[in-house]
C-alpha positions as CSV (number, residue, x, y, z in Angstrom):
1,X,92.9,-37.3,35.9
2,X,92.1,-36.6,32.3
3,X,90.1,-33.5,33.2
4,X,93.3,-31.8,34.4
5,X,94.8,-32.1,30.9
6,X,91.7,-30.8,29.2
7,X,93.0,-27.2,29.1
8,X,96.2,-28.2,27.5
9,X,94.4,-30.3,24.9
10,X,92.1,-27.4,24.1
11,X,95.1,-25.0,23.8
12,X,96.9,-27.4,21.5
13,X,93.8,-27.8,19.3
14,X,93.3,-24.0,19.1
15,X,97.0,-23.5,18.3
16,X,97.0,-26.1,15.5
17,X,93.7,-24.8,14.1
18,X,95.1,-21.2,14.1
19,X,98.2,-22.3,12.3
20,X,96.2,-24.2,9.7
21,X,93.8,-21.3,9.2
22,X,96.6,-18.7,8.8
23,X,98.5,-20.9,6.3
24,X,95.3,-21.6,4.3
25,X,94.4,-17.9,4.2
26,X,97.9,-16.9,3.1
27,X,97.8,-19.6,0.4
28,X,94.5,-18.4,-0.9
29,X,95.1,-14.6,-0.7
30,X,98.8,-14.5,-1.4
31,X,100.3,-13.9,-4.8
32,X,103.0,-16.1,-6.3
33,X,105.1,-14.3,-8.9
34,X,108.5,-15.8,-9.0
35,X,111.2,-13.8,-10.6
36,X,114.9,-14.4,-11.0
37,X,115.7,-11.7,-8.5
38,X,113.5,-13.4,-5.9
39,X,115.0,-16.8,-6.5
40,X,118.6,-15.5,-6.2
41,X,120.3,-16.2,-2.9
42,X,121.0,-13.2,-0.8
43,X,123.2,-12.8,2.2
44,X,124.5,-9.7,4.0
45,X,123.8,-7.5,1.0
46,X,126.5,-9.2,-1.1
47,X,125.7,-10.9,-4.3
48,X,127.1,-14.4,-4.1
49,X,130.0,-15.5,-6.3
50,X,130.0,-19.0,-7.7
51,X,127.8,-21.9,-6.7
52,X,125.9,-21.3,-3.4
53,X,125.5,-25.0,-2.7
54,X,129.3,-25.7,-2.6
55,X,130.5,-28.1,0.0
56,X,132.6,-27.1,2.9
57,X,135.7,-28.8,4.0
58,X,135.4,-31.2,6.9
59,X,138.1,-29.2,8.7
60,X,135.7,-26.3,8.8
61,X,133.2,-28.3,10.8
62,X,136.0,-29.6,13.1
63,X,137.0,-26.0,13.9
64,X,133.3,-25.1,14.5
65,X,132.9,-28.1,16.9
66,X,136.1,-27.2,18.7
67,X,134.9,-23.6,19.1
68,X,131.6,-24.8,20.5
69,X,133.3,-27.2,22.9
70,X,135.7,-24.6,24.2
71,X,133.0,-22.0,24.4
72,X,130.8,-24.3,26.5
73,X,133.8,-25.1,28.7
74,X,134.1,-21.4,29.6
75,X,130.6,-21.5,31.0
76,X,132.0,-23.6,33.8
77,X,133.9,-20.6,35.0
78,X,130.8,-18.7,36.1
79,X,129.6,-21.0,38.9
80,X,133.2,-21.4,40.0
81,X,133.7,-17.6,40.1
82,X,130.5,-17.2,42.1
83,X,131.4,-19.8,44.7
84,X,135.1,-19.1,44.7
85,X,135.4,-17.9,48.3
86,X,133.4,-20.8,49.7
87,X,135.5,-23.4,47.7
88,X,138.8,-22.0,49.0
89,X,142.1,-23.6,47.9
90,X,140.4,-26.9,46.9
91,X,138.2,-25.1,44.3
92,X,141.2,-23.2,43.0
93,X,143.3,-26.3,42.5
94,X,140.3,-28.1,40.8
95,X,139.9,-25.2,38.4
96,X,143.7,-25.3,37.7
97,X,143.3,-29.0,36.8
98,X,140.3,-28.2,34.6
99,X,142.3,-25.5,32.8
100,X,145.3,-27.8,32.3
101,X,143.1,-30.4,30.7
102,X,141.5,-27.8,28.6
103,X,144.9,-26.4,27.6
104,X,146.2,-29.9,26.8
105,X,143.2,-30.5,24.5
106,X,143.7,-27.2,22.7
107,X,147.4,-27.9,22.3
108,X,146.6,-31.3,20.9
109,X,144.1,-29.9,18.4
110,X,146.6,-27.2,17.4
111,X,149.4,-29.7,17.0
112,X,147.3,-31.9,14.8
113,X,146.3,-29.0,12.6
114,X,142.6,-29.1,13.4
115,X,142.5,-25.3,13.7
116,X,143.5,-24.8,10.0
117,X,141.1,-25.5,7.2
118,X,143.0,-24.2,4.2
């Protein structure tokens, strides 16, 4: 039984040894010359204004989570669209119920002001 895992163990050991070797070589041969320009944060070619470690509002994260939830929900449309003809009227009604629940959730979030992070 253990002989069947021998290849996986050898591959793991080679992978860890390779990573350690490359990190060691880069540490020994690499140069470390920190400059203020290298230490400055950089994003999209725009010099940052103000503190880069500022906190975001909680509403920003709520909007992000809502986006992810509604984005994932749309993935359920693909299998439904593929099997639409086989599902018939029952599948259509079930998708309408799903859309109504989704729309109710969106309306609730909108009414509560979760989509605004002023």
